[in-house]
C-alpha positions in Angstrom: 221.7 21.4 58.2 218.5 22.8 56.8 217.0 26.1 55.6 218.5 29.4 56.6 215.9 31.8 57.9 216.5 35.6 57.9 214.8 38.5 59.5 215.4 42.2 60.0 214.4 43.9 63.2 213.9 47.7 63.4 212.6 49.9 66.2 209.3 51.5 65.4 208.9 55.3 65.1 209.0 56.8 68.5 211.3 54.0 69.8 214.2 54.6 67.4 216.1 57.0 69.6 219.4 55.3 69.1 219.1 55.7 65.3 218.2 59.4 65.6 221.1 59.9 68.1 223.6 58.2 65.7 222.3 60.3 62.8 223.0 63.5 64.8 226.4 62.1 65.8 227.4 61.5 62.2 226.2 64.9 61.0 227.6 66.9 64.0 230.7 65.0 65.2 231.8 63.3 62.0 230.6 66.1 59.6 228.5 64.1 57.2 226.4 67.0 55.9 224.7 65.0 53.1 223.1 62.7 55.6 219.4 63.4 56.0 218.3 60.4 58.0 219.3 57.0 59.3 217.6 53.7 60.0 219.2 50.9 62.0 218.2 47.3 61.6 219.5 44.2 63.4 219.7 41.3 61.0 219.5 37.7 62.2 220.2 34.5 60.2 219.4 31.3 61.9 219.9 27.7 60.8 219.0 24.4 62.5 215.4 25.2 63.4 212.0 24.4 61.9 209.7 27.0 60.4 207.5 26.8 63.5 210.4 27.4 65.8 211.6 30.3 63.7 208.1 31.8 63.7 208.0 31.7 67.5 211.6 33.1 67.8 211.1 36.1 65.5 208.6 37.6 68.0 210.0 36.3 71.3 213.8 36.2 70.8 214.7 38.4 67.9 212.2 41.2 68.6 209.7 42.8 71.0 206.4 43.2 69.1 205.4 46.3 71.1 208.4 48.3 69.9 209.9 46.5 67.0 209.0 46.0 63.3 210.1 42.6 61.9 210.7 41.9 58.2 211.3 38.4 56.8 214.0 37.7 54.3 214.5 41.3 53.2 213.8 44.8 54.6 211.9 47.5 52.7 214.4 50.0 51.3 213.6 53.7 51.2 212.5 55.4 47.9 214.9 58.2 48.3 218.6 58.1 47.6 220.4 56.0 50.2 223.5 53.9 51.0 223.3 50.5 52.7 226.1 49.5 55.1 226.0 46.1 56.9 228.5 45.3 59.7 229.2 42.0 61.3 231.7 40.5 63.7 234.9 39.1 62.3 235.1 35.3 61.9 236.2 33.9 65.3 235.2 37.1 67.1 232.7 36.4 69.9 229.3 37.9 69.0 227.2 38.4 72.1 224.0 39.1 70.3 224.1 36.1 68.1 225.2 33.8 71.0 222.5 35.0 73.3 219.8 34.5 70.6 221.1 30.9 70.0 221.0 30.2 73.7 217.4 31.6 74.0 216.2 29.4 71.1 217.8 26.4 72.7 216.0 27.1 76.0 212.8 27.6 74.1 212.9 24.3 72.3 214.9 22.2 74.7 216.8 20.8 71.8 220.1 21.4 70.1 221.5 24.9 69.9 221.0 26.4 66.4 223.5 28.5 64.5 222.7 32.2 64.6 224.6 35.0 62.8 223.9 38.6 63.5 224.7 41.9 61.7 223.7 45.5 62.0 222.4 47.1 58.8 222.6 50.9 58.5 220.4 52.7 55.9 222.0 56.0 55.3 219.5 58.4 53.7 220.7 61.2 51.5 223.4 61.7 48.9 226.8 60.8 50.3 230.0 61.4 48.5 232.6 58.6 48.3 234.6 60.4 50.9 231.7 60.8 53.3 230.7 57.1 52.8 234.2 56.1 53.7 234.2 58.3 56.8 231.0 56.6 57.9 232.5 53.2 57.4 235.6 54.1 59.4 233.4 55.5 62.2 231.1 52.5 62.4 233.5 49.7 61.8 236.3 48.8 64.2 238.6 46.7 62.1 239.9 44.8 65.1 236.5 43.2 65.8 234.2 43.8 62.8 234.0 44.0 59.1 231.6 45.1 56.4 229.0 42.3 55.7 227.4 41.1 52.5 223.7 41.6 52.0 223.4 38.2 50.3 221.9 35.4 52.4 224.2 32.4 52.6 223.1 28.9 51.7 224.4 27.7 55.0 225.8 29.2 58.2 228.1 26.3 58.9 231.7 27.2 58.6 234.1 24.6 57.3 237.8 25.0 56.8 239.9 22.6 54.8 242.7 20.9 56.7 246.0 21.9 55.1 248.4 19.1 54.2 251.3 21.3 55.1 251.6 24.5 57.0 252.7 27.5 55.1 256.0 29.1 56.2 256.5 32.8 55.7 259.8 32.5 53.9 262.0 35.5 54.3 260.0 37.0 57.2 263.1 37.5 59.3 264.7 39.7 56.7 261.7 41.9 55.8 262.2 45.7 56.1 259.5 48.1 57.4 257.7 48.2 54.1 257.7 44.4 53.9 256.3 44.1 57.4 253.6 46.6 56.6 252.7 44.5 53.5 252.3 41.5 55.8 250.0 43.4 58.1 247.8 44.4 55.2 247.8 41.0 53.4 246.7 39.1 56.5 244.6 41.7 58.1 246.4 41.4 61.4 245.2 43.0 64.7 248.7 43.9 65.8 250.3 47.1 64.6 253.7 47.6 63.0 255.6 47.9 66.3 254.1 44.6 67.5 255.0 42.8 64.3 258.5 44.2 64.4 258.9 42.8 68.0 257.6 39.4 66.8 260.1 39.5 63.9 263.0 40.2 66.3 261.9 37.3 68.5 261.8 34.8 65.6 265.2 36.1 64.4 267.0 36.2 67.8 265.3 33.4 69.8 264.0 30.9 67.2 266.4 31.6 64.3 263.8 30.7 61.7 260.8 32.0 59.8 257.4 31.6 61.4 254.5 29.5 60.0 251.3 31.2 59.2 249.7 29.3 62.1 252.2 30.8 64.6 251.6 34.3 63.2 247.8 33.9 63.5 248.1 32.5 67.0 250.3 35.3 68.2 248.0 37.8 66.5 244.9 36.4 68.2 246.4 36.7 71.6 247.8 40.1 70.8 244.3 41.4 69.8 242.4 43.6 72.2 239.7 41.0 73.0 242.2 38.4 74.1 244.8 40.7 75.5 242.8 42.0 78.4 241.7 38.6 79.5 244.9 36.7 78.9 247.6 39.2 79.9 245.4 41.5 82.1 247.1 44.6 80.8 246.8 47.6 83.2 247.5 51.3 82.5 248.7 52.8 85.7 249.4 56.3 84.7 249.0 58.5 81.6 250.6 62.0 81.1 248.2 64.3 79.3 249.4 67.7 78.0 246.4 69.1 76.2 243.6 70.6 78.4 240.9 69.4 76.0 242.2 65.8 76.2 242.5 66.0 79.9 238.8 67.0 80.2 237.7 64.2 77.9 239.9 61.7 79.7 238.6 62.8 83.1 235.0 62.6 82.0 234.8 58.9 81.1 237.7 57.5 83.1 236.4 59.1 86.4 233.0 57.5 86.0 234.6 54.1 85.4 236.9 54.4 88.4 234.1 55.6 90.6 232.2 52.5 89.8 235.2 50.4 90.7 235.8 48.8 87.3 239.1 48.1 85.6 239.3 49.1 82.0 239.2 45.4 81.0 236.1 44.6 83.0 234.3 47.8 82.0 234.9 47.0 78.3 233.3 43.6 78.7 230.2 45.1 80.4 229.9 47.8 77.8 230.3 45.3 74.9 233.2 47.3 73.4 236.9 46.4 72.9 239.5 47.6 75.4 241.1 49.5 72.6 237.8 51.4 72.0 237.3 52.2 75.6 240.9 53.4 75.9 240.4 55.7 72.9 237.2 57.1 74.5 239.0 57.8 77.8 242.1 59.3 76.1 240.1 61.6 73.9 241.1 59.8 70.7 237.4 59.1 69.8 234.1 60.4 71.0 232.0 57.5 72.3 228.7 57.0 70.5 225.6 57.9 72.5 224.5 54.3 72.8 227.8 53.5 74.5 227.5 56.4 76.8 223.9 55.3 77.7 225.4 51.9 78.7 228.1 53.7 80.7 225.4 55.5 82.6 223.7 52.2 83.5 226.9 50.2 84.1 228.6 52.9 86.1 225.4 54.1 87.8 226.4 57.6 86.9 223.5 59.7 85.7 225.7 62.8 85.7 227.8 61.3 82.9 225.0 61.8 80.4 224.8 65.4 81.4 228.6 65.8 81.0 228.7 63.9 77.7 226.0 66.1 76.1 227.7 69.2 77.3 231.1 68.1 75.8 229.9 66.7 72.5 226.6 68.5 71.5 226.7 72.1 70.4 223.1 72.8 71.3 223.5 71.2 74.7 226.7 73.2 75.3 224.7 76.4 74.9 221.8 75.3 77.2 223.5 73.2 79.9 225.4 75.3 82.5 229.1 74.5 83.0 230.0 72.4 86.1 232.7 73.8 88.3 235.0 72.0 90.7 234.2 73.0 94.4 235.0 71.7 97.8 232.5 69.4 99.6 231.7 72.1 102.2 231.1 74.7 99.5 228.8 72.4 97.6 226.8 71.6 100.7 226.4 75.2 101.5 225.5 76.2 98.0 222.8 73.5 97.8 221.4 74.4 101.2 221.3 78.1 100.5 219.7 77.7 97.1 217.0 75.3 98.4 216.3 77.5 101.5 216.2 80.7 99.3 213.9 79.0 96.8 211.5 78.0 99.5 211.7 81.2 101.5 211.0 83.3 98.4 207.8 81.3 97.7 209.1 80.3 94.2 206.9 77.2 94.1 203.7 79.2 94.9 204.7 81.9 92.3 205.3 79.3 89.7 201.9 77.8 90.3 200.3 81.2 90.0 202.0 81.8 86.7 201.0 78.4 85.4 197.4 78.6 86.6 196.0 79.9 83.2 198.2 77.5 81.2 200.3 80.2 79.6 203.0 82.7 80.4 202.0 86.3 79.8 204.4 89.0 78.8 204.3 90.6 82.3 204.9 87.2 83.9 208.0 86.4 81.8 210.7 88.1 83.8 209.5 86.4 87.1 209.2 83.0 85.3 212.8 83.4 83.9 214.1 84.2 87.4 212.5 81.1 88.9 213.9 79.0 86.0 217.3 80.4 86.6 217.1 79.5 90.3 216.1 75.9 89.4 219.0 75.6 87.0 221.4 76.7 89.7 219.9 74.0 92.1 220.3 71.3 89.4 223.8 72.5 88.6 224.9 72.3 92.3 223.4 68.8 92.5 225.4 67.7 89.4 228.6 69.3 90.9 228.1 67.2 94.0 227.8 64.0 92.0 231.0 64.8 90.1 232.8 65.6 93.4 231.7 62.2 94.8 232.7 60.4 91.6 236.1 62.0 91.5 237.0 60.8 95.0 235.5 57.3 95.1 
């Protein structure tokens, strides 16, 4: 088809908040103590365009020049000890970023749609043990939808698959024991789990009375995957019994925001660009959602309070600073907000704050009064957040 062009796009210093947040998440939540820094780059490979079209796309489709740094063919690696991890979508898995880029280039040229492949490259700074490196891989790669990518640039992005002369039959599949089925899962990298495969085995044994072909196994596995299951079968979870108080709080936090916005778990997963499985794990307390996912939740759910709650629940520093939100009745909340605002105005807190700030510093004698004003402001903010949570819980 032509040359393959490659570029790496990285947020400039000051705009790399997502990378800094992920670095904190890996050190605090995952416990990667050897990690001293993190850089995140989006990698794009494009084929089917001219050099002129690529030059235009690199600063209009792949990046925003005001906030992004763009590197052609390779990215500058840090001098210090580091680990490189590249992650890409599994073959056949829909890649929103790559597809959007391809569509934008087609609109720009008015010609044929090029082939675009995308990957995320993580530069992990610091000395990581083999165990820590594996923890990071497990945390950043969801095996249902992604895999570790090679850093080598391919000669072509076109994917061709030979047409088999005969379809392989999984001989002896019906008679496999649990260990044998587990070996099939691992050999073919299936999305279904052992219980799913056991169910498929019982169907082939009882209904079809034959061993399946590899095509049938792959077809069932595709429709059994999280991405297809929620659009094909519209699976709904109507009720969940939670016994642990900690899990209940985590479940309530993200699930309540989604329900308040009126989204099903399937629809929300699509809007958040995560799998249904991942969202279910976030809502059940099985995994802590990354900050960039919570940021999208705040936007999609229109729930500013969710950022507040997330930081309180997942960040040790925020937990010490941010006051705890309590459940109250609507009348109690309304009265608390009214009384606090009225008292704040009646006590002349705004005028006193301006007097303290007039000389641009807080003197030792002014500190107690300043702290008292700050405490009142925190209570007002806290009451406002409690009202938002009340509304979200009852929508």
